[in-house]
N, C-alpha and C positions, 0 to 999 in steps of 0.2 A: 645287168648278170650275164654271165658266160653260158655256153650252150652245153657245158657238160653235166647241167643240174638236170636231172632226169626225174628225180623223184617227187612227190606233193610237197609243195610248200605252202605254208600257212600266210594268209592276209593279214596283215596288222594294219589297226586303224591308227595313226597317228596325227594330230594335228598340226599344222604349221604355224610356226612363231616366226617373226621377222624381228631381227635386233635393232635397236635404236641405232641410228648411224652408220649402219652397215653400208658398205661401198658396192655391194653386187645388185647387177639388173641383169634380166635376160638380155643378152644382146649378141651381136656377132663377134667371133673370135678375130682378132686383125694380127696379133703377134706371129711369131714365127712356128709358135706350135699349133697353130691353125690348120696347118698342112699334114696329113698322116704320112707317117714313115712307109713310103711305099715298096724301099730298096729290099731286096731279097736278103736273107739273115746271111752275115759275113761268117766264113770259116771259122771265126774265132770265137764266135757266139756259144754260150753254155747251151747244152742241148737238154730238153726235159728227160729226166730221168725217174722211172717207176720206181716205187718203194723196192721192190726185189733186185733191181738193177743197180740201184744205188748200195742196198745192203751187199751184193756180189763185190763192188769195188772195195768196200770198206773193209770186207774180209780179205780179199787179195792184198789188201796194203797191210793189214795188220798180220797176214802172215809172212809178208816180207818184209817186215820192219825192221829186223836187224839188218840184212841184206842192204836196207835202204839207208841205215843210219851209218854202216860203214862206207857204202859208195858216196855219199856227201862228206864224207870226212870227221864223223864225229869220234870223240874219246870211247875208249872201252868201257868207262863207267857210265856213258851215256846211251840212254834208250829211249824210243819213240812210242808214241800213244796217240792212235789216229783219233782226228775228230771231225773230219768233214772232207767230202771231196766233190769236185764240179768235173765235168767233161763236157769239151767243145764240140764242136760240129765237126772239125778235123780230126778228131780222136786223141787230142792232147788232154792230159788229166791233171789237176791241180789239186794234189793232196795234202790237207792240212793238219799238222801234228802238233802236238804239246811234247815237251820234253823232259827227262829226268835224269837226275845225276846222283848215282852211288844210293838210288831208291827214294831221293828226295825230289818233291817237284821243282822245276825250274820257271819261276815267274820271270816272264819276259823273254823264255826260251822257246816260244812258238816259232814255226816255220811252216813253209808252203813249199812243197816239191812240185816242179813243172815237169811232165814225163810227155815225150812225143808219143804218137800213135805206134813207131817202132819201138818203142822202149828206151829210146835215148835221152838221157838228162837232159834238159833244155835249161835249167837254172833251178836256183833257190831262193826264196824271199824270206829273210830272217827277221825276227825282231830286235835281234842283236848280232853283231858281227863279232863281238868278243868270243873268245876262248873259254868254255865253261869249264872251269877248275878250280876247287878250292885245296888249300893244305890238309883240312881235317874236316870232319862233318862230326865233330864234338864240340859243343856248344859250352861256352863258359858261363853264360848266364843262367839263372832258374828261370823255370817258366812263371813261376808266381811272380817273380819282380816284372818281367816281362808284361804280365796281363795287367798288373797295377798302372803300369807306363801307359799302357794303351788304354785304358779306363780314363787317366788323366788326359789323353789326346782327344777322346771322344767328348770328354766335358769341355774343353777348348772350343770344340767344334759345335758345340750346343747341342750335343745330344744327350736327352733327359733319361734318367732310369736305366743308364748304361749297365751291362753285364756282359763280361768279356768271356767268351769262350775260350777253352784251353787253348794255347799257341800250339802250332805246328812248324816242326823245322824246315825250310825251303832253301833254296839258292835262288838269292835276289839278282837276276842278269837284267834288270829293263834298263838300268842305267849305269855307267861306269864299269868298272872291274867287278866280275861276280864276286858275290861273298855269302857266307854262310849266314843266314837271318832266322827270325821267327817270323810267322803270320799269325796277328790275332785279330779276331773277328768281335768286334764289340756290337752287340745289340741294343736295341733301345728305341727312343721315338724322338723324331728332329722337332724344331723349334714350332714349325706350320701344322705338326701333326702325322706328317709322314713316318712311317717306321725307317727305321736305321739299321744298316748293315754295313758298319764302318770297318774297312780292312786297313788294319795299321802294321807296316812292315818295320822292323827292329833288328838291328846288327846283331848277331849273338855272341859277338866278341865286347862291344863295346857299349850296347845298350843304345846307342845314337837312332833316332828315328830316322829311316832311310826314305819312307813313302808313306802317304796314305790315300786311300779311295772309298768312293761312297758305291755300294753294290745295288742299293736301290736307284733306278733310274726313272725320272718321273718329267712330266710335261704337261700341256693343258690343250684343249680343243672344244669342237660345238658339241650342242646339245639341243634336242627337241626340233629340229630343222629340216628332217628329211622327207616329212611328208607321209604318204600311206608306202609303206614298202611290204616286201616280202623276207622273211627269213626261214630258214629250216628249223623244224620240230619234229618232236617225235611222241607219237602215240603210246600210252603206258597202258596199264591195266587199270587206273582211275582218272582218265584222261590225256591231256598234251603236256610236255616238257619241252623247253627250251635246249634241247640236244639236236645239234646239227651232223646228221650221221654223215653226209656228203662231204664234210670237211672236217673229218678227222674226228669227229665226235665232239666238237667244242661245245661246251656248256656255259650257262650263263647263271650266276648265283646270287642270291640275296642276303648281304651281310646285316641287314636291318641295324645300321648304325653301329655296329661293333668294330671294333679294329683289330680283331683277330679271327681266327677260325676260317672254314672254307664257305660258311654261309649255308644256306639252303637253297636247293633247286627249284629254279620258277617252274611253276604248273598252273595250267589251267584247264577248265571243265570243257570250254567251246572253241578253243584254238585261236580265239580272237584276243589280241594282248595289247593292252596300254590303250591310253585316251590322250595321247599327245600333250599331258600336263603332270607336274609333278604331283600332283595328288594321287595319281597312281603309280604305285611302286613298280610297276609292269613297264612304265614308259621308258626308264633308263634302260631297262634290261632291254627292251626292243631296239632301241638306238646302239646298245654295246654289241648286241649279237649282229646286228645288221653292219655294223662297221667291220666287227671281225670277219664277217662272210666277203665283204668287198675286198679286205686286205688279202684273205687267201687267195680269192680269184685273181686280183692282180698280180701277185707273185706266181701263181702258177702260169696264167695265161701268156704274161709278158717275159718272165723270166724263167719259166720252167722249173719253179722250186714248189714242192708240193708240201706244204707246211712250213713253220719257223725253222724247224730242225731239219726240214728237206727229207724227214721219215714219214709224213703222210699222217703224223700225230696231231690232234688238236689241242689248244691251249685251253684256257678257261678266262672268262670273265667274271668279275665280282663288283657288284654296283651298291651303292648306299653304304660308303665306307664313313665312318666317325658321323659328327655333326658339323655341318658347316664347312667342310672340307674342301678347300679351294684347288684341287690339282688331281692328279691322275698317276699311276706309276706302273711299270713293271716290275717283277719280281723273278728271277731264275729259280729260286727256290721252291715255287709252287707252281713255275710255267704259266703264269697267269698275269691279267691285268687287273688293276683294281682303279675305282673311279670314286671320287667324292661326289657330293651332290651342290656343291658351289656355295656362295653366300647365301645365308639363310634357309638352306637345303631347297632351292627353287630353282636351280639352274645345273643340274647334273652334267657333268663334264663327259658325255658319253656320245660320241657322234663319228662322223665319217673320219676327220683328220686326226682326232686323238686316238681313236681306236689304232689307225695305220700307225700313228706316231709309237704308240706304246708296244703293238706286236714288232714291230722293226727293230727296236731295243733288244727284242729276242732273236731276231735275224743275226742282227750284228754281233750279239753274245755268241751264236753258234758259227759266225765267220771269222770277220776280222779282229773282232773283241778288244776293240779299243778301250783303254782302261780310261774310267769314266772320271778322270782328273787331268788338269792340264791341257795341252792342246791335242792329246788324243781323245779327251773328255769333249772338246768342242767339236770334234770331228765325228765321235759316236753321236752327240745330240742332234749336231747339223745331218746325219743320215736319216734319223727319224724325222726329221722336218721334211727332208727332201721327199721320201718315199710317201710321206704323209700327203704332201702335194700332189704327188703322182697317182696315189690311188683316188683322191679327190678328183682331180681332173677325169680318169679312167672312167669313175662312177657315173658321170653325165647326170647326177640329179638334179633336175629343175630346181629344187628348193634349196640346194647347196651346191651351186655350179662351182666347177673348179677355177681355183686363183692362187697367187703367189702370198697369201696372207697366212697367218697360223693364229688361229684361235679367233676369228674375226666376228663369230657371232654370239659367244657368250658374255661379252660387255664385262670381263674380268677387270678393267681399269674403271668401269662405271662411266666411261665418257663416249662408249659405242667403238673405240679404237681396238685395232687388232693387238694380239700378244707381242706379234713379231711380223715383220716385213722382209723379204727376200731381196727385193728391188734395191732397198735402202734400209740396211738392218739398223743404222743409227737412229732411226726415226722412232723408235721406240724408246729413246732416252739412254739407253745401256750398251746395247749390241755395237759390236765393231764391224765397220764396213771393209776394213782392210788389215792385213796382218801388220803387228808391230812386235819387238822384241819383248813387251809384257803380254803377250796375247796369251802365253801358258798359266799365267798368274789371275787370270780374270775368270770368273764364272763361267761354267761350261755351256749355259744356256745364252751367254753373250758371246764368249768367244765364236760360239757355232755360226754367228753372223759371217765370219770370212768365207764360210764353205758354203752356205746359203746363198750368199751373193755372188760367189763362183758360179753355183747351179743356175743362177736367174741369168748371168750374163752369158753362159753357154747356150742356154736355152732360147733365150729372147733377143740376146744383145744389148748394147747400152741405150741411154736417151728414153726419150718418150714413148711409151705404147698404150694402147687401148686394148685390154685382153677380157672378154666375157663382161663388160661394161665398168671394169676397173682399171684406172689411169694409174701407170707406173711411170717413174722417172729415174733411170738408173745411171749413177756415176761411175767412173772409173777412177782409180788411185792416181794416175798418171795423165787423166785427161784425154786418153785415147779412146779411139771408137772401136768397139767391140762387137762382131757379128754374131748372131747365135745359129746353132747347128738344129733347132728343134729341140722340144723336151723331149720325145721320144728317144734320140740318138743320145742325149745327154744323160736319161735315164739309165740306159744299157751301159754306157761308159762308167758311171759312178758303180752300177750293180757290180758290174766284172772286175773293179779295181777292189771294191769292198769283199769280194769272195775270192780273189786270186792273189790281191797283191798287199792288202791293207794287212796288219799285224797288230798285237797289243800295244807296242809302243810307238805306230804312224803318228808322226807329226805333220804340220802343213808343208814342210819341205818335202816330206817321203809321200803325202798323198797326192803333190804335184806330178812326182816319179810314178808312183801307181797308176794314176788316170792318165798319163802320157802312155803308158806300157799298155793299158787297156784300149785307149783309141788306135795304139798302133796293132795290136792284136786283132781288132775289129774293122779297122778301115784303112791301114796302112801307114807307115812313117813319113808319107810324102801326101798324106789326104789333108783336104780340106778342115776335116773334122780335128785331126791331130794338131794341126796349127791352131785352131780356134779354142781348144783345150788349153795349148800354151799361152794365147791370148788373154783369156778368162782367167787365168791364173794373175799373170802379170797384171790385170785390171783389179785384181785384191791385192796387189804387193807382195806376191808369192812366188819368188822368182829361184 
C-alpha cells in the first residue's frame, strides 16, 4: 500500500488457496530486478500532475489547437482535438491529439506534439506520415449496404447475434493513402461468450473492406490467492459498500451471471467481506477491488498518473459475468473491467495481475491507443502483461509474489501451467519468442510474446535466472548474451514510450524506435540503458 491512503480501510477476510503445480515459493530474489533503482529521477521523467494542473494543460492546448495545427503544417481542413498530456521534469510537454478532416474523424491520424519548456517545438510523432487529403467527402455507397457487409464480416469472425450500428463517415489514414471510408461497429457475442464490438472499415467508393479490429480487449489472471487484504469501502445509510473514495470512487458490482447491465453495487452490513471461497459472491469482489487499488497505486506512485485517464476518476469492476466464463475483459464504453468465474464458476478470474492487465488496457486506450489488431494489437496486449507484471512485483503480496508468468495461479490449462511466459513465450505452445514477417497475422495474445520477451530481456537479461523461487531461462534470437537494466528502469522506459511516442498504428519496428527515444530522454543516447534497449530488441529479432 502507498502512504497516501489516510482514510479508514476495511479488513477483508480471504482464505489462501495454492494452485496445483504453481512454480512459486517464498525465496530470495536473485535477478537484476532485486536491486531497487536508487538513481535520481532523470529530467526526461514524467512528473505527477494534479488533476487541476492536468486540466489546465489540456485547456491551454485546446485554446491553442488551431495555432498548433498550423505550426506543425496541417492543412486548412484539418483540426486537432486534445486527448492527453504528459509533462516531464525538465518542462517538456507531450500533448496527444486526434485529428479531423473537413469535420470527419481521421482514423490513424493521431499525433503527439513535443514542446520544450521555452515553447520551442521539439518534434511531432505521427501515426501516419501521409498527407491527409481526399478529393471529396461525398460517399458513393449507401449506408445500408455498408452495414450489411459489416455484418457479414462479423459472421465470418464468429460473432453471433450481430447487430450493426449505423455506419459513420471517416477518413481512413492508418495505412497507405488516406481515403474516404465508413466505420461500422457490429455488436454481438464472440464464440467464447465475450461481448463483441467489431469495428469494420469499408472504402466509401469501392465497398472494399480496408480493416477490422475488436474493441473488446480481454485477458486472464489470478483469483483467490491474495490472502487477507484491505480495500477501500464507504459507509452508507444502511451499512457499507465497495466504493473506494481515495481512488476516484472505484466501485465493484455483481452481475449475478448476467451478460449485460451495470450489475448491483456490493454492500455489506459489517464491513467484513468474503470468505476466500467461490461460495461467497463477495470473494471475487474483494479480489477485483484489491487488484484495482494496487493498480491505481502503482500508476500513481511509479509514473505519476492519477487514474486510468489521468483525470483522477475511478473505473468500475463487474464480477460474476455469465456462467462458466473463462476470461476477463476491458470495455471503454462502460469504462470498466469485467470478470468471469472460470470453469464451473469455481475460479473467478479476479486477482492482482488480471486486474492490472485489464486496467492497463484502459491506460493504453487513453495514451498510445494501439489498435487491437495486427502488430499494434500485439503491443497493446503486451503492454497489459508488462504492467500486470510490474504491479504484481510492486504489491509484494506474500501469497502472490512477483513473477514473469501470466495467469500462473488459475490453472486455466488444467495442468498447473501458466497462461503465458515472458522469459520464453513459446513455452505456452503458441506465442512468438521473436519477430517474423507473419507477426501481424498472429492472434494478438500470441504476437504479444515478442514485446513480453523484450521486456524480460531488458529487465533481467538472457540465460538462466532464479527470481522469487521461479526458474527462468531466456534465449535470444541470435544466441547473443543480453544484460538487463533492472525491472524498474525497464518499466519507466516502456511507460514513457507508451505515453509519448506510441500511436494507434505503432508496430514492432516503431516500438523499437519509440523505446530508444524514451531511453534517450531518460538516460541519454550514450547510456548503458539506451544500448541495452537496442540489444534487447535485437534479442527478439526487431532491428
